[in-house]
C-alpha positions as CSV (number, residue, x, y, z in Angstrom):
1,M,-29.7,-33.3,-25.9
2,T,-31.2,-30.2,-27.1
3,I,-31.7,-26.9,-25.8
4,Q,-35.1,-26.7,-26.5
5,A,-35.8,-30.2,-24.4
6,V,-33.9,-28.5,-21.5
7,E,-36.0,-25.3,-21.5
8,R,-39.4,-27.3,-21.6
9,G,-38.6,-29.3,-18.9
10,L,-41.2,-27.6,-16.3
11,D,-43.9,-27.0,-18.6
12,F,-43.8,-30.3,-20.8
13,Y,-47.4,-30.2,-21.6
14,Q,-47.7,-26.3,-22.2
15,L,-49.9,-25.6,-19.2
16,D,-48.5,-22.0,-19.9
17,A,-51.2,-21.8,-22.9
18,L,-53.9,-22.2,-20.4
19,L,-52.8,-19.5,-18.2
20,T,-54.5,-15.9,-18.5
21,P,-52.1,-13.0,-19.2
22,E,-52.8,-11.9,-15.8
23,E,-51.7,-15.1,-14.3
24,R,-48.5,-15.2,-16.3
25,D,-47.5,-12.0,-15.0
26,V,-47.9,-13.1,-11.4
27,R,-45.9,-16.3,-12.1
28,E,-43.1,-14.0,-13.7
29,R,-43.3,-11.5,-10.7
30,V,-42.7,-14.4,-8.2
31,R,-40.1,-16.2,-10.0
32,S,-38.0,-13.2,-10.5
33,F,-38.4,-12.2,-6.8
34,C,-37.4,-15.8,-5.8
35,D,-34.4,-16.0,-8.4
36,E,-33.1,-12.4,-7.6
37,E,-34.1,-11.6,-4.0
38,V,-34.8,-15.3,-2.2
39,L,-32.3,-17.8,-3.5
40,P,-29.2,-15.6,-2.8
41,V,-29.7,-15.5,1.0
42,I,-32.2,-18.0,2.2
43,N,-29.9,-20.9,2.8
44,R,-28.2,-19.0,5.8
45,Y,-31.5,-17.9,7.3
46,W,-32.7,-21.8,7.1
47,E,-29.5,-23.0,8.6
48,R,-29.9,-20.6,11.7
49,A,-33.5,-21.3,11.9
50,E,-34.3,-17.4,11.5
51,F,-37.1,-15.7,9.4
52,P,-35.9,-13.3,6.7
53,F,-37.9,-10.1,7.8
54,E,-35.5,-8.1,5.3
55,L,-37.7,-9.6,2.6
56,V,-41.2,-9.0,4.0
57,P,-41.4,-5.4,2.2
58,K,-40.2,-6.9,-1.2
59,L,-42.8,-9.7,-0.7
60,A,-45.5,-7.1,0.2
61,A,-44.8,-5.3,-3.2
62,L,-45.6,-8.3,-5.3
63,N,-49.2,-7.6,-4.3
64,L,-50.2,-11.1,-3.6
65,T,-51.5,-10.7,-0.1
66,G,-55.0,-11.3,0.2
67,G,-55.1,-13.8,-2.6
68,V,-58.5,-14.2,-4.0
69,I,-60.3,-11.4,-1.8
70,K,-61.9,-8.9,-3.7
71,G,-62.1,-5.2,-2.0
72,Y,-60.3,-4.2,1.3
73,G,-57.0,-3.3,-0.4
74,C,-56.8,-7.1,-1.3
75,P,-55.6,-8.1,-5.2
76,G,-58.7,-10.1,-6.0
77,L,-56.6,-12.6,-8.0
78,S,-58.0,-15.7,-9.6
79,A,-57.5,-19.0,-7.7
80,V,-55.1,-20.0,-10.3
81,A,-53.2,-17.1,-9.9
82,V,-52.8,-17.6,-6.3
83,G,-51.9,-21.3,-6.9
84,I,-49.2,-20.6,-9.5
85,A,-47.9,-17.7,-7.2
86,T,-47.7,-20.2,-4.1
87,A,-45.7,-22.9,-6.3
88,E,-43.4,-20.3,-7.6
89,L,-42.6,-18.9,-4.1
90,S,-42.5,-22.6,-2.8
91,R,-39.9,-23.3,-5.8
92,G,-37.9,-20.5,-4.1
93,D,-38.5,-21.3,-0.2
94,G,-41.1,-23.0,1.3
95,S,-40.6,-21.3,4.8
96,L,-41.4,-17.7,2.7
97,E,-44.3,-19.2,1.3
98,T,-45.9,-20.6,4.6
99,F,-45.4,-17.1,6.1
100,L,-47.4,-15.7,3.3
101,G,-50.0,-18.5,3.2
102,V,-50.6,-18.1,7.1
103,T,-51.3,-14.5,7.0
104,S,-52.8,-14.2,3.4
105,G,-55.0,-17.5,3.2
106,L,-55.4,-18.6,6.8
107,A,-55.7,-15.5,8.8
108,M,-57.1,-12.8,6.4
109,G,-59.4,-15.7,5.2
110,S,-61.0,-16.3,8.3
111,I,-61.7,-12.5,9.1
112,Y,-63.3,-12.5,5.3
113,H,-65.5,-15.4,5.6
114,C,-66.1,-15.3,9.3
115,G,-65.7,-11.6,10.5
116,S,-68.1,-8.5,10.7
117,E,-67.7,-5.6,8.2
118,E,-66.1,-3.7,11.0
119,Q,-63.5,-6.3,11.4
120,K,-62.8,-6.5,7.8
121,Q,-62.3,-2.8,7.4
122,H,-60.0,-2.8,10.1
123,W,-57.6,-5.6,9.4
124,L,-57.7,-6.5,5.9
125,P,-56.4,-3.4,4.2
126,A,-53.5,-3.2,6.6
127,M,-52.9,-6.8,6.3
128,A,-52.9,-6.8,2.4
129,R,-50.2,-4.2,2.7
130,M,-48.1,-6.5,5.1
131,E,-48.3,-3.4,7.7
132,K,-50.1,-6.1,9.7
133,I,-49.3,-9.7,10.0
134,G,-51.7,-12.4,11.1
135,A,-51.6,-16.1,12.3
136,F,-54.1,-18.9,12.8
137,G,-54.3,-20.8,16.0
138,L,-56.3,-24.4,15.6
139,T,-53.9,-27.1,16.3
140,E,-53.2,-27.9,19.8
141,P,-50.7,-29.9,21.7
142,F,-52.9,-32.9,22.1
143,V,-55.4,-32.2,19.5
144,G,-54.0,-32.5,16.0
145,S,-56.0,-34.4,13.4
146,D,-59.2,-34.4,15.4
147,A,-59.4,-30.6,15.3
148,S,-63.2,-30.3,15.8
149,H,-62.6,-31.4,19.6
150,I,-60.3,-28.6,20.4
151,R,-59.9,-27.9,24.0
152,T,-59.3,-24.3,24.4
153,T,-62.3,-22.5,25.9
154,A,-63.9,-19.1,25.5
155,T,-66.0,-18.1,28.3
156,R,-68.1,-15.1,28.1
157,V,-67.9,-12.5,31.0
158,G,-70.0,-9.5,30.7
159,D,-68.8,-7.8,27.5
160,R,-65.8,-9.9,27.2
161,Y,-64.4,-13.3,26.4
162,V,-61.8,-15.0,28.5
163,L,-59.7,-17.6,26.8
164,N,-57.9,-20.5,28.3
165,G,-55.8,-23.3,26.6
166,A,-52.9,-23.9,24.3
167,K,-52.0,-23.9,20.6
168,R,-49.2,-25.7,19.0
169,W,-47.4,-25.2,15.6
170,I,-48.7,-21.7,14.9
171,G,-46.8,-20.0,12.1
172,N,-46.0,-16.4,12.8
173,A,-47.5,-16.2,16.3
174,S,-44.4,-14.8,18.2
175,F,-44.7,-11.8,16.2
176,A,-48.1,-11.4,14.5
177,D,-50.1,-8.4,15.2
178,V,-53.5,-10.6,15.2
179,V,-54.0,-14.2,15.9
180,V,-57.1,-16.0,15.2
181,I,-57.7,-18.3,17.9
182,W,-60.3,-21.2,17.5
183,A,-61.7,-22.3,20.7
184,Q,-65.1,-24.1,22.1
185,D,-67.7,-21.3,23.4
186,S,-68.5,-22.5,26.8
187,E,-72.0,-21.2,26.7
188,T,-72.6,-23.2,23.2
189,G,-70.1,-25.7,22.9
190,K,-69.5,-24.7,19.6
191,V,-66.0,-23.7,18.1
192,G,-65.7,-19.9,17.5
193,G,-63.3,-17.6,16.2
194,F,-61.8,-14.9,18.3
195,L,-59.1,-12.3,17.3
196,V,-56.3,-11.9,19.8
197,E,-54.0,-8.8,19.4
198,K,-50.5,-8.4,19.8
199,G,-49.5,-7.6,23.5
200,T,-52.9,-8.9,25.0
201,P,-52.4,-9.9,28.8
202,G,-52.7,-13.6,29.2
203,F,-51.3,-14.7,25.6
204,A,-47.8,-15.9,25.4
205,A,-46.1,-17.3,22.3
206,T,-42.7,-19.5,22.3
207,V,-41.0,-20.4,19.2
208,I,-40.4,-24.1,18.9
209,E,-36.9,-25.1,18.5
210,G,-35.1,-28.1,16.9
211,K,-37.1,-28.3,13.6
212,I,-35.6,-30.2,10.5
213,A,-38.0,-28.6,8.3
214,K,-39.3,-25.2,7.5
215,R,-36.6,-24.0,9.6
216,S,-37.1,-20.4,8.6
217,V,-40.6,-20.4,9.6
218,L,-41.2,-19.2,13.3
219,N,-43.7,-21.7,14.8
220,A,-44.7,-21.1,18.2
221,D,-46.6,-22.9,21.0
222,I,-49.2,-20.3,22.5
223,T,-50.4,-20.3,26.1
224,L,-53.9,-18.7,27.0
225,S,-54.2,-17.9,30.6
226,N,-57.3,-15.8,31.4
227,C,-56.7,-14.1,28.2
228,E,-59.4,-11.3,28.0
229,I,-60.6,-9.9,24.8
230,A,-63.4,-7.6,23.9
231,E,-66.6,-9.0,22.6
232,A,-66.2,-7.2,19.3
233,N,-63.0,-9.6,18.7
234,R,-65.3,-12.4,18.3
235,L,-65.8,-13.5,14.7
236,P,-69.6,-13.4,14.4
237,N,-69.8,-15.7,11.4
238,A,-67.7,-18.5,12.9
239,R,-70.7,-20.5,14.7
240,S,-69.3,-24.0,14.4
241,F,-66.2,-26.0,13.0
242,R,-68.0,-26.2,9.9
243,D,-67.1,-22.5,9.1
244,T,-63.5,-23.3,10.2
245,A,-63.7,-26.1,7.5
246,V,-64.8,-23.6,4.9
247,V,-61.4,-21.6,5.6
248,L,-59.3,-24.6,5.5
249,K,-61.1,-25.9,2.3
250,N,-60.2,-22.5,0.5
251,T,-56.6,-22.8,1.5
252,R,-56.0,-26.5,1.1
253,Y,-55.5,-26.3,-2.7
254,G,-52.7,-23.7,-1.9
255,V,-50.8,-26.5,0.1
256,A,-51.2,-28.8,-3.0
257,W,-49.5,-25.9,-5.1
258,E,-47.1,-25.5,-2.5
259,A,-46.1,-29.3,-3.1
260,V,-45.8,-28.6,-6.6
261,G,-43.3,-25.8,-6.0
262,H,-41.0,-27.8,-4.1
263,A,-41.3,-30.9,-6.7
264,M,-40.3,-28.3,-9.4
265,A,-37.4,-27.2,-7.7
266,A,-36.2,-30.3,-7.2
267,F,-36.6,-31.5,-10.8
268,E,-34.8,-28.1,-11.9
269,I,-31.9,-28.6,-9.6
270,A,-31.5,-32.3,-10.3
271,R,-31.5,-32.0,-14.3
272,E,-29.1,-29.2,-14.1
273,Y,-26.9,-30.8,-11.9
274,T,-27.1,-34.3,-14.0
275,L,-26.1,-32.4,-17.1
276,K,-23.0,-31.1,-15.7
277,R,-21.8,-33.7,-13.5
278,E,-19.4,-36.0,-15.1
279,Q,-18.6,-39.4,-14.1
280,F,-17.0,-42.1,-16.2
281,G,-16.2,-39.6,-18.9
282,K,-19.3,-38.2,-19.5
283,P,-22.4,-36.3,-18.0
284,I,-24.3,-38.6,-15.7
285,A,-27.5,-37.4,-17.5
286,S,-26.6,-39.8,-20.3
287,Y,-27.1,-42.8,-18.3
288,Q,-30.2,-44.8,-18.3
289,L,-30.9,-45.1,-14.8
290,V,-30.4,-41.2,-14.3
291,Q,-32.9,-40.5,-17.1
292,Q,-35.4,-42.9,-15.7
293,K,-35.3,-41.0,-12.4
294,L,-35.8,-37.6,-14.3
295,V,-38.6,-38.9,-16.3
296,Q,-40.6,-40.1,-13.4
297,M,-39.9,-36.9,-11.5
298,L,-41.1,-34.8,-14.7
299,G,-44.1,-37.1,-14.9
300,D,-45.3,-36.4,-11.4
301,V,-44.7,-32.8,-11.7
302,T,-46.7,-32.3,-14.6
303,A,-49.6,-34.4,-13.3
304,M,-49.8,-32.4,-10.0
305,Q,-49.4,-29.2,-12.3
306,F,-52.7,-30.0,-14.2
307,M,-54.5,-31.5,-11.3
308,C,-54.0,-28.2,-9.1
309,W,-54.7,-26.2,-12.2
310,R,-58.0,-27.9,-12.8
311,L,-59.0,-27.6,-9.4
312,C,-58.6,-23.9,-9.1
313,R,-60.2,-23.5,-12.4
314,L,-63.3,-25.1,-10.7
315,L,-63.0,-22.7,-7.9
316,D,-62.9,-19.7,-10.2
317,E,-65.9,-20.7,-11.9
318,D,-68.0,-21.5,-8.9
319,A,-66.2,-22.2,-5.5
320,N,-69.4,-24.1,-4.3
321,Q,-68.9,-27.2,-6.8
322,V,-65.4,-27.9,-5.0
323,T,-66.2,-30.2,-2.4
324,E,-63.8,-31.1,0.8
325,G,-62.9,-34.3,-1.0
326,M,-61.7,-32.5,-3.9
327,A,-59.5,-30.2,-2.0
328,S,-58.1,-33.1,0.2
329,L,-57.4,-35.2,-2.9
330,A,-55.2,-32.7,-4.3
331,K,-53.2,-32.0,-1.0
332,Q,-53.0,-36.0,-0.2
333,H,-52.0,-36.8,-3.9
334,C,-49.6,-33.7,-4.5
335,A,-47.6,-34.2,-1.1
336,A,-47.3,-37.7,-1.5
337,R,-45.9,-37.3,-5.1
338,A,-43.8,-34.2,-4.3
339,R,-42.3,-35.9,-1.2
340,Q,-41.1,-38.7,-3.8
341,V,-39.9,-36.3,-6.3
342,V,-37.6,-34.4,-3.7
343,A,-36.3,-37.9,-2.7
344,L,-35.5,-38.9,-6.2
345,G,-33.6,-35.7,-6.7
346,R,-31.8,-36.0,-3.7
347,E,-30.5,-39.4,-5.1
348,L,-29.5,-37.8,-8.2
349,L,-27.3,-35.6,-6.4
350,G,-25.5,-38.2,-4.5
351,G,-23.8,-36.8,-1.4
352,N,-24.2,-33.1,-2.7
353,G,-27.6,-33.7,-2.3
354,I,-27.5,-33.1,1.6
355,L,-25.6,-29.8,1.1
356,L,-27.6,-26.5,1.5
357,E,-25.4,-24.7,-1.0
358,N,-27.2,-27.0,-3.4
359,H,-30.6,-26.0,-2.0
360,L,-32.2,-29.2,-2.9
361,A,-31.5,-30.5,0.9
362,R,-33.9,-27.6,1.9
363,H,-36.7,-28.7,-0.5
364,F,-36.3,-32.4,0.5
365,A,-36.5,-31.4,4.2
366,D,-39.4,-29.1,4.1
367,M,-41.6,-31.5,2.1
368,E,-41.6,-33.7,5.5
369,A,-43.7,-30.8,6.9
370,V,-45.6,-30.2,3.8
371,Y,-46.7,-33.8,4.1
372,T,-48.0,-33.6,7.4
373,Y,-49.6,-30.3,7.8
374,E,-53.2,-29.2,6.6
375,G,-54.2,-32.4,7.4
376,T,-52.0,-35.6,7.3
377,N,-51.9,-37.9,4.2
378,E,-54.3,-40.2,6.0
379,I,-56.8,-37.8,7.3
380,N,-56.8,-36.4,3.7
381,T,-57.1,-39.8,2.5
382,L,-60.1,-40.8,4.5
383,V,-61.7,-37.5,3.7
384,V,-61.8,-38.7,0.1
385,G,-62.8,-42.0,1.0
386,R,-65.8,-40.7,3.1
387,E,-66.7,-38.6,-0.1
388,I,-66.7,-41.7,-2.6
389,T,-68.0,-44.3,-0.5
390,G,-70.5,-42.3,1.7
391,I,-69.1,-44.1,4.7
392,A,-67.0,-42.4,7.3
393,A,-63.9,-44.3,8.4
394,F,-63.2,-42.0,11.3
395,V,-65.2,-39.8,13.8
């Protein structure tokens, strides 16, 4: 064992050399934030299923919110920088990363890609400063993977829209200042996006209890009962589910990076633990079966890092060359591999692996959620399958 070998563990193939100075700076800022601010407090929030609102101003100060969006007070980062930040934040805590991903990627992304200039000017600068928080309402109680056939309706009545329906698993919805609700336009039959502001009559959000994963994220059930909004709150460039899919494609790579972050944390924790934990008179890291697991974990982490880096470089060069299948493959592959990595890490910690104080249990549980959302493993698999064969195996 050498000190150099230990330090190189998370960058075994020197990915750092392929990052720009800005991307390295983002990584170091987020890593320091997680080490100094998140890790000392997050377990107690996770165990109580409470969101750490005290960390929001410090998270806002990192100047990440808005990601790749240029202008409107947003940082205009590269896709690689956003991905690196996502991985580092997930390495600290996946719930906090999901909070940021929802408001910065899904909500702000919807307004940026589908909103009017007036809507962008009104919402994006305040959201970039985290003075306003967003949520994204697509998934429904009876419509999960078949998201293009949502049942929530938007009916035009004069100069207003009336929304009726329900949404489920909507992160941030219980406290968000604006929720992007996706609904079927009763006139056109097409999916459209509608901005529902906090306090709008007919909108109710109830926090979902009893989760075993992402416990610090406040996911909610939303009920829309004759919820009236102004015509000006419709996203004018959201004309069909294809526009929704554009937003999802542009955020799916972030979920792949999120999986990388959980896997990185699991490898770090397991390696440190096995070097210190002694059984039969020596560190368990000296045993062949333990080393085999660590090597398998490292191989998966390294492969995931480079897959995500390449996808984001393609996005930075020309986003149009990145297909739905490419985004789905990254999410499908990384979520599956990371799920295995955190499981191996938990094995290496033995009984101590189920204790929150060692952090790995939190990553182990959270990966179950990552494996399922932003498209289940099966749906993302079939999206890629359709692209490489030209045959749709699902409607």
